[in-house]
C-alpha positions in Angstrom: 0.0 0.3 -0.1 1.8 3.4 -0.9 2.1 5.4 1.7 1.1 9.0 -0.2 -1.9 9.7 -0.5 -3.5 12.6 -2.1 -4.6 15.8 -0.1 -7.9 16.1 -0.4 -11.2 17.7 2.2 -11.5 14.6 3.8 -7.8 14.4 5.0 -8.6 17.6 6.8 -9.0 16.3 10.5 -12.8 16.9 11.9 -11.3 19.7 14.7 -9.6 21.7 12.6 -13.1 21.6 10.7 -15.1 22.6 13.6 -12.8 25.6 14.8 -13.2 26.7 11.1 -17.0 26.4 11.2 -17.2 28.0 14.6 -14.8 31.2 13.8 -16.8 32.2 10.6 -19.9 31.2 12.9 -18.9 33.4 15.4 -17.7 36.4 12.9 -21.7 35.8 10.8 -23.0 36.4 14.2 -21.6 39.6 14.2 -22.2 40.9 10.9 -25.7 40.1 11.7 -25.8 42.0 14.9 -24.4 45.4 13.0 -27.3 44.1 9.4 -29.8 44.6 12.9 -28.5 47.8 14.2 -28.0 49.7 10.8 -31.3 48.3 9.3 -32.1 52.5 9.1 -29.5 52.9 6.3 -29.3 49.4 4.7 -33.2 48.3 4.4 -33.4 51.8 1.6 -30.2 50.7 -0.2 -31.6 47.1 -0.3 -35.1 48.1 -1.6 -33.3 50.8 -4.2 -31.3 48.4 -5.8 -34.4 46.0 -6.3 -36.5 48.6 -7.3 -33.8 49.5 -9.6 -33.3 46.0 -11.0 -37.2 45.9 -11.4 -37.3 49.5 -13.2 -33.9 49.0 -16.1 -36.0 47.0 -18.6 -38.0 50.3 -18.8 -35.0 52.3 -19.3 -33.2 49.8 -21.7 -36.4 49.9 -23.4 -36.8 53.8 -23.8 -33.2 53.8 -24.8 -33.5 51.3 -27.2 -36.3 53.5 -28.5 -33.3 56.1 -29.3 -34.4 58.4 -25.8 -31.8 60.9 -24.6 -30.5 59.0 -21.6 -31.7 61.7 -19.1 -34.4 62.0 -20.2 -35.2 58.1 -19.8 -33.7 58.1 -16.5 -36.3 60.9 -15.6 -39.2 59.3 -17.0 -38.1 55.8 -15.3 -38.0 58.1 -11.7 -41.5 59.7 -12.4 -43.0 56.5 -13.0 -41.6 54.8 -10.2 -42.5 58.3 -7.7 -46.1 58.5 -9.7 -46.6 54.9 -8.6 -45.3 54.9 -5.1 -47.3 58.3 -4.3 -50.5 57.3 -5.9 -50.3 54.1 -4.4 -49.3 55.5 -0.5 -52.1 58.0 -0.8 -55.2 55.8 -2.0 -53.9 53.5 1.0 -53.9 55.9 3.4 -56.8 57.8 2.5 -58.9 54.3 2.7 -57.0 53.3 6.0 -58.3 56.7 7.2 -61.8 55.5 6.4 -61.5 52.3 7.8 -60.3 53.5 11.1 -63.3 55.2 11.8 -65.2 51.8 11.1 -63.1 49.5 13.0 -64.5 49.7 17.0 -67.5 49.2 15.0 -65.9 45.7 13.5 -64.3 45.0 16.6 -67.4 44.5 18.6 -69.1 42.9 16.0 -66.2 40.6 15.9 -66.5 40.3 19.9 -69.9 39.3 19.5 -69.0 36.1 16.9 -66.3 35.1 19.5 -67.9 35.5 22.4 -71.1 33.0 20.6 -68.5 30.9 19.3 -67.0 30.4 23.2 -70.7 29.6 24.4 -71.1 27.5 21.7 -68.1 25.7 23.2 -68.8 25.7 26.6 -71.9 24.2 26.2 -70.4 21.3 23.9 -68.4 20.5 26.8 -65.4 22.7 26.8 -65.2 24.0 30.1 -64.3 28.0 31.1 -64.2 29.0 27.6 -65.4 32.0 27.9 -63.2 32.7 30.8 -60.1 31.8 28.1 -61.5 34.1 25.6 -61.9 37.1 28.0 -58.4 36.8 29.2 -56.9 36.4 25.8 -58.7 39.5 24.5 -58.8 42.9 25.8 -61.3 44.6 23.9 -61.9 47.4 25.6 -58.6 48.1 25.2 -58.4 47.1 22.2 -60.6 49.8 21.1 -59.2 52.5 23.0 -56.0 51.3 21.1 -57.5 52.0 17.8 -59.9 55.2 18.3 -56.5 56.9 20.3 -54.0 56.8 17.7 -54.5 57.8 14.5 -53.6 56.0 11.1 -50.5 56.9 10.4 -48.7 56.6 13.5 -49.9 52.8 13.7 -48.2 52.1 10.2 -45.4 53.6 11.5 -44.9 51.8 14.5 -45.7 48.2 12.8 -42.7 49.0 10.4 -40.0 49.1 13.6 -37.1 51.1 13.9 -36.6 51.5 10.0 -39.5 54.0 9.1 -40.9 54.8 12.8 -42.4 58.3 12.1 -44.1 60.1 8.9 -40.6 62.2 9.1 -38.4 59.0 8.9 -40.8 57.1 6.2 -41.0 60.2 3.9 -36.8 60.8 4.4 -36.6 56.6 3.4 -38.3 57.2 0.3 -36.3 60.3 -0.7 -33.4 58.0 -0.3 -34.5 55.3 -2.0 -35.5 57.0 -4.6 -32.0 58.8 -5.2 -30.1 55.7 -4.7 -32.4 54.0 -7.2 -31.2 57.3 -9.6 -27.7 56.9 -9.0 -27.7 52.9 -9.5 -29.7 53.3 -12.8 -27.3 55.8 -13.7 -24.2 53.0 -13.6 -26.3 50.4 -14.2 -25.1 50.6 -17.8 -21.6 48.8 -18.5 -21.7 46.9 -15.3 -20.8 43.2 -16.9 -17.9 45.4 -18.5 -16.8 46.9 -15.2 -17.1 43.4 -13.6 -14.9 42.2 -15.6 -12.3 45.0 -15.2 -12.4 44.2 -11.2 -11.6 40.6 -12.1 -9.1 41.5 -14.1 -7.5 44.2 -11.7 -7.0 40.7 -9.7 -10.2 41.6 -7.6 -13.2 38.7 -7.1 -15.3 37.2 -9.5 -18.8 38.9 -9.3 -20.3 36.9 -12.6 -22.2 35.1 -10.3 -24.1 37.6 -8.8 -24.4 39.3 -12.4 -26.2 36.4 -13.3 -28.6 36.8 -10.2 -29.6 40.0 -10.8 -31.0 38.9 -13.9 -32.8 35.8 -12.2 -34.0 38.4 -9.9 -35.3 41.0 -12.1 -37.6 37.9 -14.0 -38.8 36.8 -10.2 -39.4 40.5 -9.5 -41.2 41.3 -12.7 -43.5 38.2 -12.5 -43.9 38.9 -9.0 -45.0 42.2 -9.2 -47.8 40.7 -12.0 -49.1 38.0 -10.0 -49.3 40.2 -7.3 -51.2 42.9 -9.6 -53.7 40.3 -10.6 -54.3 39.0 -7.2 -55.2 42.6 -6.1 -57.1 42.8 -8.9 -59.0 39.7 -8.5 -59.7 39.9 -4.9 -61.1 43.5 -5.2 -63.6 42.2 -7.9 -64.5 39.3 -5.4 -65.0 41.5 -2.3 -66.8 44.1 -4.6 -69.5 41.2 -5.9 -70.0 40.2 -1.8 -70.5 44.0 -1.4 -68.0 44.6 1.1 -67.2 48.3 1.8 -63.2 48.6 1.0 -63.0 46.1 -1.6 -60.4 49.0 -2.8 -58.4 48.8 0.5 -58.2 45.0 0.1 -57.2 45.0 -3.4 -54.3 47.1 -2.3 -53.8 45.0 1.1 -53.7 42.0 -1.2 -50.8 43.3 -3.8 -48.8 44.1 -1.6 -48.8 41.6 0.9 -48.5 38.7 -1.9 -44.8 39.6 -2.3 -44.4 38.3 1.1 -43.6 34.3 -0.1 -45.8 31.8 1.9 -47.6 33.8 4.6 -48.8 36.9 2.8 -52.1 36.2 0.8 -53.3 34.3 3.5 -53.0 37.3 5.9 -54.3 39.7 3.3 -57.1 37.4 3.5 -58.3 38.0 6.6 -59.4 41.9 7.3 -61.7 40.9 4.0 -62.9 38.1 5.5 -63.7 39.8 9.1 -65.4 42.5 7.3 -68.0 40.4 5.5 -68.6 38.0 8.9 -69.2 41.2 10.7 -71.5 42.9 7.8 -73.4 40.1 6.3 -72.8 36.9 8.6 -70.9 33.7 8.0 -71.6 32.8 4.7 -70.9 35.7 3.3 -67.7 35.4 5.0 -67.0 31.6 4.2 -67.6 32.8 0.1 -64.7 35.3 0.3 -62.6 33.0 2.5 -62.7 30.6 -0.8 -62.7 32.9 -3.4 -59.6 34.3 -1.8 -58.2 30.3 -1.4 -58.8 29.8 -5.2 -57.2 33.3 -6.3 -53.9 32.1 -4.7 -54.2 28.9 -5.4 -54.7 28.9 -8.8 -52.1 31.9 -9.5 -49.4 30.5 -7.6 -49.6 27.4 -8.8 -50.4 27.3 -12.2 -50.1 31.4 -13.6 -46.7 32.2 -11.8 -44.8 28.8 -12.6 -45.6 29.3 -16.2 -44.6 32.8 -16.0 -41.1 31.5 -15.1 -40.4 28.6 -16.6 -38.7 26.8 -14.1 -39.1 27.4 -10.5 -36.6 29.3 -8.4 -34.1 26.9 -7.2 -34.9 27.3 -3.1 -36.9 25.2 -1.2 -40.2 25.6 0.2 -39.1 24.9 3.8 -36.1 27.3 2.9 -38.7 29.8 1.6 -40.7 30.1 5.1 -37.4 30.3 6.9 -36.2 33.1 5.1 -39.5 35.2 5.8 -39.0 34.1 9.2 -35.5 35.5 9.0 -35.8 38.4 7.5 -38.4 39.4 9.3 -36.6 39.1 12.9 -33.6 41.3 11.4 -35.3 44.0 9.6 -38.8 43.8 10.4 -42.1 43.6 8.2 -39.9 45.5 5.3 -37.2 42.2 5.9 -40.2 39.7 4.7 -41.2 41.3 1.6 -37.7 40.8 0.0 -37.1 38.1 1.5 -37.0 35.4 -1.4 -34.6 37.9 -3.6 -32.2 38.3 -0.4 -32.0 34.7 0.0 -31.8 34.3 -3.7 -28.3 36.7 -3.4 -27.0 35.2 -0.4 -27.2 31.4 -1.9 -25.1 32.7 -5.4 -22.7 34.0 -2.9 -22.2 30.7 -1.1 -21.9 29.2 -5.0 -19.0 30.7 -5.3 -17.6 29.8 -2.3 -15.6 26.4 -2.0 -15.9 26.4 1.9 -19.6 26.7 2.2 -21.1 25.7 -1.4 -22.6 22.7 0.7 -24.7 25.3 2.1 -26.0 26.4 -1.2 -27.1 22.7 -2.1 -28.5 22.2 1.3 -30.9 25.0 -0.2 -31.5 24.1 -3.3 -35.1 23.2 -4.2 -35.2 18.4 -4.1 -37.8 17.1 -6.5 -38.0 13.5 -7.5 -37.8 11.7 -11.0 -37.8 8.4 -11.8 -37.7 7.4 -8.3 -34.7 9.3 -7.3 -33.8 12.6 -5.7 -32.5 15.5 -7.6 -30.9 18.7 -6.2 -32.9 21.6 -8.8 -29.9 23.5 -10.5 -26.9 20.7 -9.6 -26.5 18.4 -12.3 -24.2 16.3 -10.4 -24.4 13.0 -12.2 -22.6 14.9 -15.5 -19.7 15.9 -13.0 -20.5 19.7 -13.5 -18.9 21.9 -11.4 -21.3 23.1 -8.2 -22.5 27.0 -9.0 -23.9 29.0 -11.4 -26.3 31.8 -10.5 -29.5 31.3 -8.7 -31.4 30.2 -11.2 -32.6 26.6 -11.9 -31.4 26.2 -14.9 -29.1 23.3 -15.1 -25.1 23.9 -15.6 -24.6 23.4 -19.2 -28.5 23.1 -20.0 -30.9 25.1 -22.2 
């Protein structure tokens, strides 16, 4: 037996591997703590980047139509500003109107829940009413919604990033300014990254490929969210609810939160239907939301995306929890794109590429488990971006 052995990863002592992983984990915890503390700066930067990625096709189309670059940039910014300003203004006005009726809805919901508690108690669930009264302090809840205005409550919900109206407006202006400069620098990015690599810097081509994937994901997600909002609004109007436009906007916005957003958006509409028109209408509204979300998420969206992005469903849910903990509700909206970027970074790191493989979506074909995006059977190199396209394939 030869005494010479090839040096490989399996020859590295486990103690050395464990020490390296513990050191990396400690560094990761420090980085995450810094990201959490710097949310007020990082969140606007992240949103500016993703808005720029989403808006770049419009800018490129205008430039291809021989529109001067500065005019094309101005039009792109005005489109974004007009959409955001219109959406926010309309939503706040509807919320202010809804806020006046909120105590009535809370009282109506209290009646239904007390009746349900009484039914449980009559059927053998002892002290159900006591448990419900302990769980819900209705008087305090009504006092809270009547003493605070809508804008203040929205600011508190968004957390430390945008706690007040002034900080929200400042953050929005910062997002638009950063987006403008990102779009100005977008042309020639590929050549610049190539020059960085030629100068001895890191190979960032994977991030450039992931930007295309993120652009496609955000574009399709925006279209699906718009369809969700329109269908939800029409469904609520069909059942003669008082605020169908508000629920349409809510469905559009919350659909960006994967896994739980669409379900959460249906709750206020179902409660209004329950209080206004009874159990039958509430069930009808809930069924409508379920059919819309199921149809769009399981049929239309996969068809538009082609192959799904290579992140498993469990990772998607965990990413919502993680980014929500790190950056609050604003982090939840960008959970999937941020996780895709994180996956690309891991893809291009030899030491931690296995984490990217573990995050990938799995599927069963002919009784065998395949990792989407990694054609391991053909001996391909792992990596190549966040998309589910098999390396080397078409």
